C-alpha positions as CSV (number, residue, x, y, z in Angstrom):
1,M,9.9,9.4,26.5
2,D,7.2,6.9,26.9
3,V,7.7,5.4,23.1
4,E,11.5,5.9,23.5
5,V,12.1,4.3,26.7
6,D,9.0,2.2,27.6
7,G,8.2,1.1,23.7
8,A,5.1,2.7,23.9
9,Y,3.0,3.7,20.7
10,A,2.5,7.1,20.3
11,N,-1.0,6.8,18.8
12,I,-2.2,5.0,22.3
13,A,0.3,7.1,24.4
14,L,-0.5,11.0,23.2
15,P,-3.9,10.9,23.3
16,R,-3.9,9.9,26.8
17,A,-1.5,12.9,27.6
18,I,-3.5,15.2,25.6
19,R,-6.6,14.5,27.8
20,A,-4.4,14.3,31.1
21,A,-3.1,17.9,30.1
22,R,-6.5,19.0,29.0
23,L,-5.4,20.9,26.0
24,N,-7.9,22.7,23.9
25,R,-8.2,21.7,20.1
26,Q,-5.8,24.0,18.8
27,D,-2.8,23.2,21.5
28,A,-3.6,19.8,21.1
29,A,-3.1,20.0,17.0
30,Y,-0.1,21.7,17.9
31,A,0.9,18.6,20.9
32,T,0.5,16.3,17.8
33,N,2.3,17.6,14.9
34,L,5.5,18.1,17.4
35,T,5.7,14.6,18.8
36,Y,4.6,12.9,15.4
37,G,7.3,14.9,13.7
38,T,10.0,14.4,16.4
39,L,9.5,11.2,16.7
40,R,9.2,10.6,12.4
41,M,12.3,12.4,11.8
42,Q,14.4,11.4,14.4
43,G,17.1,10.5,12.3
44,R,17.6,13.1,10.5
45,W,17.9,15.3,13.4
46,D,20.5,13.1,15.1
47,A,22.5,12.9,12.4
48,L,22.5,17.5,12.2
49,L,22.6,16.9,16.3
50,A,25.8,14.9,16.4
51,H,27.7,18.2,14.5
52,C,26.7,20.1,17.1
53,M,27.7,18.1,20.0
54,D,30.9,17.5,21.4
55,R,30.0,14.5,22.7
56,Q,27.6,11.7,22.0
57,D,27.2,9.6,25.1
58,I,23.8,11.8,26.8
59,D,21.0,11.0,28.4
60,P,17.9,9.7,26.5
61,E,15.7,13.0,27.8
62,V,18.3,15.2,26.8
63,R,18.5,13.6,22.8
64,V,14.5,13.5,23.0
65,L,14.7,17.3,24.3
66,L,17.3,18.2,21.7
67,R,15.2,16.2,18.9
68,M,12.2,18.3,19.7
69,G,14.1,21.1,19.5
70,A,15.7,20.8,16.2
71,H,12.5,20.1,15.1
72,Q,10.6,23.2,15.8
73,L,13.8,25.1,14.2
74,L,13.8,23.2,10.9
75,D,10.9,21.8,10.5
76,M,7.6,23.7,12.1
77,N,9.2,27.4,11.5
78,T,9.0,28.1,15.5
79,P,11.0,31.5,15.9
80,P,14.1,30.9,17.3
81,H,14.4,32.4,20.9
82,A,10.5,30.7,21.2
83,A,11.9,27.0,20.5
84,I,15.1,27.3,22.3
85,H,13.5,29.3,25.3
86,E,10.8,26.7,26.1
87,T,13.1,23.5,25.3
88,V,15.8,25.0,27.7
89,M,12.9,25.2,30.1
90,L,12.0,22.0,30.2
91,A,15.3,20.9,29.9
92,R,15.6,22.8,33.5
93,N,12.6,21.9,35.2
94,K,12.7,17.9,33.9
95,I,15.8,16.7,34.2
96,G,18.1,20.1,35.9
97,S,20.8,23.2,35.4
98,G,23.3,21.4,33.6
99,A,21.1,19.9,31.4
100,S,19.6,23.4,30.1
101,G,22.6,25.0,29.1
102,F,24.2,22.0,27.0
103,T,20.5,22.1,25.6
104,N,20.9,25.7,24.7
105,A,24.1,26.0,23.5
106,V,23.4,22.7,21.1
107,L,20.5,24.2,19.6
108,R,21.9,27.6,18.8
109,R,24.7,26.0,17.1
110,V,21.4,24.1,15.4
111,S,20.0,27.5,14.6
112,E,23.3,28.7,13.2
113,R,22.1,27.2,9.6
114,S,18.9,26.7,7.3
115,L,17.2,23.4,6.6
116,K,19.1,23.3,3.4
117,Q,22.3,24.2,4.7
118,W,22.1,21.4,7.5
119,Q,21.0,19.4,3.6
120,D,23.6,20.1,1.9
121,Q,26.2,19.3,4.9
122,L,25.0,16.0,5.1
123,K,25.6,15.7,1.6
124,D,29.0,16.3,2.5
125,D,29.0,13.4,4.9
126,H,27.9,11.1,2.4
127,G,29.7,12.1,-0.8
128,K,26.8,10.7,-3.0
129,V,22.7,12.1,-2.8
130,N,21.5,9.1,-3.8
131,S,24.0,7.0,-0.8
132,V,22.5,4.8,1.5
133,G,23.9,6.8,4.2
134,F,22.7,10.0,3.0
135,L,19.4,9.0,2.4
136,S,18.8,7.1,5.0
137,D,19.9,10.6,7.4
138,W,17.8,13.2,5.7
139,F,14.6,11.5,5.2
140,S,15.0,9.7,8.7
141,H,14.6,5.7,7.3
142,P,16.3,3.3,9.1
143,R,19.7,1.6,6.6
144,W,17.9,-1.6,6.1
145,I,14.5,-0.2,5.5
146,V,16.0,2.1,2.9
147,R,17.5,-1.1,1.0
148,A,14.9,-3.4,1.4
149,L,12.2,-0.7,-0.1
150,S,14.8,-0.1,-3.3
151,E,15.2,-3.7,-3.4
152,S,11.4,-4.3,-3.8
153,L,11.1,-0.9,-6.3
154,R,13.2,-2.5,-8.7
155,A,12.0,-6.3,-8.5
156,H,8.4,-4.3,-8.8
157,G,9.6,-3.0,-12.2
158,R,9.8,0.5,-10.7
159,S,13.2,2.8,-10.6
160,H,15.7,3.5,-8.2
161,K,15.2,7.0,-8.7
162,D,11.3,6.3,-7.5
163,L,12.4,5.3,-3.6
164,I,12.8,8.9,-2.9
165,S,9.4,9.7,-3.6
166,V,8.1,6.9,-1.2
167,L,10.6,8.0,1.6
168,R,8.8,10.9,0.8
169,A,5.5,9.4,1.0
170,H,6.3,7.7,4.0
171,N,7.4,11.1,6.0
172,E,3.8,13.0,5.4
173,P,0.4,12.0,7.5
174,A,-1.4,9.6,5.5
175,A,-5.1,10.9,6.0
176,V,-7.9,9.3,7.8
177,A,-9.8,6.8,5.0
178,L,-13.0,5.3,6.2
179,V,-15.1,2.4,4.4
180,A,-18.6,2.6,3.8
181,R,-19.5,-1.1,4.8
182,K,-24.1,-1.3,5.9
183,I,-24.3,2.8,4.4
184,S,-23.5,4.5,1.0
185,V,-20.3,6.8,-0.2
186,S,-23.2,9.4,-0.3
187,K,-24.6,8.8,2.9
188,L,-21.4,8.3,4.8
189,R,-20.0,11.8,3.4
190,A,-22.9,13.5,4.7
191,D,-23.0,12.1,7.7
192,I,-19.6,13.6,8.1
193,E,-20.7,17.5,7.3
194,R,-23.2,16.9,9.7
195,G,-20.4,16.0,12.6
196,R,-18.6,19.8,10.8
197,M,-16.0,17.7,9.0
198,T,-15.4,17.5,5.6
199,S,-14.1,14.3,3.1
200,Q,-13.3,13.6,-0.1
201,P,-13.2,10.3,-2.7
202,G,-11.1,7.7,-2.2
203,Y,-7.9,7.5,-4.4
204,L,-8.3,3.7,-5.1
205,V,-11.6,1.9,-4.5
206,D,-15.3,3.6,-4.6
207,S,-16.1,2.4,-0.9
208,A,-13.7,4.5,0.7
209,V,-13.9,7.9,1.6
210,L,-10.9,10.0,2.9
211,L,-11.3,12.5,6.1
212,Q,-9.4,15.4,5.7
213,G,-9.2,16.2,9.2
214,G,-10.7,15.7,13.1
215,D,-11.8,12.3,14.8
216,P,-13.1,9.8,12.5
217,G,-14.4,8.1,16.3
218,R,-17.3,11.8,16.2
219,V,-18.2,9.7,12.6
220,F,-22.1,8.8,13.7
221,A,-21.8,5.7,11.1
222,V,-18.4,4.6,12.2
223,K,-20.1,4.5,15.8
224,D,-22.4,2.1,14.7
225,R,-20.2,0.7,12.5
226,L,-22.1,1.2,9.2
227,A,-18.7,1.9,8.5
228,G,-14.9,1.9,9.3
229,V,-12.0,3.2,9.5
230,Q,-9.8,1.4,7.1
231,D,-6.6,1.8,4.8
232,E,-7.3,2.2,1.0
233,G,-5.1,-0.3,0.4
234,S,-6.0,-2.7,2.9
235,Q,-10.0,-2.5,1.0
236,L,-8.5,-3.3,-2.2
237,V,-6.5,-6.2,-0.7
238,A,-9.6,-7.9,0.8
239,R,-11.9,-7.2,-2.1
240,T,-9.3,-8.5,-4.8
241,F,-9.3,-11.8,-2.2
242,A,-12.8,-11.9,-2.6
243,A,-12.9,-11.5,-7.0
244,A,-10.5,-14.3,-7.5
245,P,-12.0,-17.1,-10.0
246,I,-12.8,-20.0,-8.1
247,A,-14.5,-23.6,-9.4
248,G,-16.6,-25.3,-7.9
249,P,-19.3,-23.6,-4.3
250,D,-17.8,-20.2,-2.7
251,R,-19.8,-20.3,0.2
252,A,-16.8,-20.8,3.4
253,W,-14.0,-18.2,3.4
254,L,-11.2,-18.3,6.3
255,D,-9.4,-15.0,7.2
256,M,-6.8,-17.3,9.6
257,C,-4.8,-14.1,10.9
258,A,-8.2,-12.0,11.3
259,G,-7.9,-9.4,14.0
260,P,-8.4,-6.8,14.6
261,G,-11.2,-7.3,11.9
262,G,-10.8,-4.8,9.2
263,K,-10.3,-7.4,6.0
264,T,-13.3,-9.1,8.2
265,A,-16.0,-6.6,8.6
266,T,-15.3,-5.6,5.0
267,L,-15.4,-8.9,3.2
268,A,-18.6,-9.9,5.6
269,A,-20.2,-6.6,4.1
270,F,-19.8,-7.2,0.5
271,N,-20.4,-10.8,0.3
272,P,-23.0,-11.5,1.8
273,N,-23.7,-15.0,0.8
274,V,-20.6,-16.2,2.3
275,T,-19.5,-17.5,5.6
276,I,-16.9,-16.1,7.5
277,F,-14.4,-18.0,9.8
278,A,-12.2,-15.5,11.8
279,N,-9.3,-17.0,13.2
280,E,-7.2,-15.7,16.0
281,V,-3.9,-16.6,17.8
282,H,-4.3,-13.4,21.0
283,E,-7.7,-13.8,22.4
284,H,-7.7,-9.8,22.8
285,R,-7.1,-9.4,19.4
286,L,-10.5,-11.8,18.7
287,D,-12.5,-9.6,21.2
288,L,-11.4,-6.7,18.6
289,V,-12.1,-8.6,15.4
290,A,-16.1,-9.7,17.0
291,D,-16.3,-6.0,18.1
292,S,-15.4,-5.0,14.2
293,V,-18.3,-7.6,12.7
294,E,-20.4,-7.1,15.0
295,P,-23.3,-6.1,12.0
296,W,-22.2,-9.5,10.4
297,A,-22.7,-11.3,13.8
298,D,-24.9,-13.9,12.0
299,R,-22.1,-14.8,9.1
300,V,-19.4,-14.4,11.3
301,N,-17.6,-17.6,13.4
302,L,-15.6,-16.4,15.7
303,R,-12.4,-19.2,16.3
304,L,-9.6,-18.9,18.5
305,G,-6.1,-20.8,17.9
306,D,-3.3,-21.0,15.8
307,G,-3.4,-20.7,12.5
308,R,-0.5,-23.3,12.0
309,D,-2.6,-26.0,13.5
310,I,-5.8,-25.3,11.4
311,G,-4.3,-27.5,7.8
312,L,-4.1,-30.6,10.2
313,E,-7.5,-29.7,12.3
314,E,-9.2,-28.7,9.0
315,P,-8.2,-30.1,6.0
316,E,-9.8,-29.2,2.6
317,R,-12.5,-27.2,4.0
318,Y,-12.3,-24.1,2.6
319,D,-13.3,-22.6,-1.0
320,R,-11.1,-19.0,0.2
321,V,-8.2,-18.6,2.8
322,L,-7.3,-15.4,3.5
323,I,-3.9,-15.2,5.6
324,D,-3.6,-11.4,6.4
325,A,0.4,-12.5,7.8
326,P,2.5,-11.1,10.4
327,C,5.3,-9.3,8.8
328,T,7.5,-6.3,10.1
329,G,4.8,-3.7,9.0
330,I,7.3,-1.1,7.1
331,G,4.2,-0.6,4.6
332,A,2.5,1.4,6.9
333,L,5.7,4.3,8.4
334,R,3.2,6.7,7.1
335,R,0.5,5.9,10.4
336,R,3.3,4.6,13.0
337,P,5.7,7.2,12.9
338,E,7.7,5.3,15.6
339,A,7.5,1.8,13.9
340,R,11.2,2.5,11.6
341,W,13.2,2.5,14.8
342,N,11.5,-1.1,16.3
343,K,12.2,-3.5,13.6
344,E,15.4,-4.8,12.7
345,A,16.4,-6.3,9.3
346,S,17.1,-9.8,11.5
347,D,13.2,-8.9,12.6
348,A,11.9,-10.6,9.1
349,L,14.2,-14.1,9.6
350,D,11.7,-15.3,12.7
351,L,8.6,-14.1,10.5
352,V,9.8,-16.2,7.3
353,K,9.2,-19.5,9.0
354,L,6.0,-17.9,10.8
355,Q,4.5,-17.0,7.3
356,L,5.8,-20.3,5.6
357,S,4.2,-22.5,7.9
358,L,0.6,-20.5,7.9
359,L,1.2,-20.7,4.3
360,E,1.7,-24.4,4.3
361,S,-1.6,-24.3,7.1
362,G,-3.7,-22.2,4.9
363,W,-3.3,-24.7,1.7
364,Q,-3.5,-27.7,3.4
365,A,-7.4,-26.2,4.8
366,L,-7.7,-25.1,1.4
367,R,-10.3,-27.2,-1.0
368,S,-9.4,-28.1,-4.4
369,G,-10.2,-25.0,-7.4
370,G,-10.1,-22.6,-3.8
371,V,-8.1,-20.0,-3.8
372,L,-5.2,-18.5,-1.3
373,G,-4.3,-15.1,-0.7
374,Y,-1.8,-14.1,1.1
375,A,-1.2,-10.7,2.4
376,T,1.3,-8.3,4.3
377,C,1.6,-4.8,4.6
378,S,5.4,-5.2,4.0
379,P,6.8,-4.7,0.7
380,Y,10.5,-6.4,1.8
381,L,10.9,-9.0,-0.6
382,A,11.7,-11.2,2.4
383,E,8.8,-11.8,4.1
384,T,6.6,-11.1,0.1
385,T,8.0,-12.2,-3.1
386,Q,10.5,-14.9,-1.6
387,V,8.2,-16.5,0.8
388,V,5.8,-17.3,-1.7
389,D,8.1,-18.5,-4.5
390,T,9.5,-20.4,-2.0
391,F,6.3,-22.2,-1.0
392,L,5.3,-22.7,-4.4
393,M,8.6,-25.1,-5.5
394,G,7.4,-28.3,-6.1
395,R,3.9,-28.0,-5.9
396,P,2.2,-28.9,-9.2
397,D,-0.6,-28.3,-7.5
398,A,-0.6,-24.4,-7.4
399,E,-1.7,-21.3,-9.9
400,V,-0.6,-18.3,-9.4
401,L,-3.5,-16.1,-10.6
402,N,-3.2,-12.3,-11.8
403,A,-3.8,-10.3,-8.4
404,N,-3.2,-7.0,-10.6
405,A,-5.7,-7.7,-13.4
406,I,-8.0,-8.7,-10.4
407,A,-7.3,-5.5,-8.5
408,S,-8.0,-3.1,-11.4
409,G,-11.5,-4.9,-11.4
410,E,-11.8,-3.8,-7.7
411,S,-10.1,-0.3,-8.6
412,T,-10.7,3.3,-9.5
413,R,-7.3,2.4,-11.2
414,E,-5.8,0.4,-13.9
415,F,-2.7,-2.0,-12.7
416,T,-0.4,-2.7,-15.2
417,N,2.9,-3.8,-12.9
418,D,4.6,-7.1,-14.7
419,G,4.2,-10.4,-13.1
420,N,1.5,-11.5,-10.5
421,Y,1.6,-10.1,-7.4
422,L,0.1,-6.6,-6.6
423,Q,3.0,-4.6,-4.7
424,L,1.2,-1.2,-3.7
425,W,2.8,1.7,-2.9
426,P,2.5,5.1,-0.6
427,D,3.1,7.9,-3.0
428,E,2.2,5.8,-6.2
429,H,-1.5,4.4,-4.7
430,K,-1.6,7.1,-1.8
431,S,-2.2,4.0,0.9
432,D,0.1,1.9,2.7
433,A,2.8,-0.7,0.8
434,M,0.3,-3.9,1.0
435,Y,1.1,-6.9,-1.2
436,L,-1.5,-9.6,-2.1
437,A,-0.4,-12.8,-4.0
438,L,-3.2,-15.5,-4.8
439,I,-2.8,-18.7,-5.2
440,K,-5.6,-21.1,-6.9
441,K,-5.3,-25.0,-6.1
442,R,-5.9,-26.7,-9.1
């Protein structure tokens, strides 16, 4: 309800609720699976529930309970009598007897069919298996995101058939990725083992370790900032940006949108001979950056200000400029189960204006011979390739580098995609759908 009504973030609200309820480890795991699963798949459950109700104008509390009941019945394999009874009792205790009777009737209708039968029902509703409507309902994504992913896949040389693979990957919980910064990977894995947790090597980069369950906050290397929590795609973007060839000195780097500091810390850890200027427009996020980069505080200068002003204030000062731009974030849906429901296609319109302004400012702040990196945690063409192409129009001093070739040198995988822009995918690369363009100033 915090997420549904108040716009709370599940990864913040849920741990707080679990602590308040003093749940043991097993019950906490169950509550997490139920909460995250319900939020992630609520589009599917709403589509099924519509077939089980004579009216759709129900209170948010009832709708949330029905989604939770449907998720237990059809995804968690909870025995029907238990799933229905517990949800009905919640409705009676939290809302009232009228809601409990309605909840009981609706969930009994849900339980009359298997998940496969409900899938067939949705296919009949939309006529075609590959229609946007069916894919949206079954894989629980807003329609605009389904269309955006389909367009981006085709633009980056993949098939529309790959869309189902990406949608499915968004609905699978992501492994927690750690980055070894001031510690070797082998020592980091030994540290994890001492904490009675297990791990495996990263998939994309040799600096990554994937935690197999458990709380990363219990890893001593993470507590001591020798390692950090960072998606493998984000690690690869930082390393690819740092590896891009430039002409002349390579000492002063600008991270224009540094918060919360993960990329800044990785850049500082892997590049000991540079000074990084970490800019952030929000003071509370700059505090997060300061915490992340504490081991490299002597080489990271914190800067509070609007990135759009840096170009005028410090023209041609930096050898490299990284713009990890604010975006819709639809490339990280594995980690934020509720995020898909909080975004609209129109959100990108205002973001594109901001992204172009940041690019203009970053270009002014970059010296001749230097490299600008433009990154987003989104594959949406409106805020990736189209923004960069718009920025490049009428710029004879701009040379687009092959980010795929450079990334291949920094990754354990080879990127053979057509074109110069790097686009990662959750199904193919086991990472967030990060995007990176590298532009050299002639």
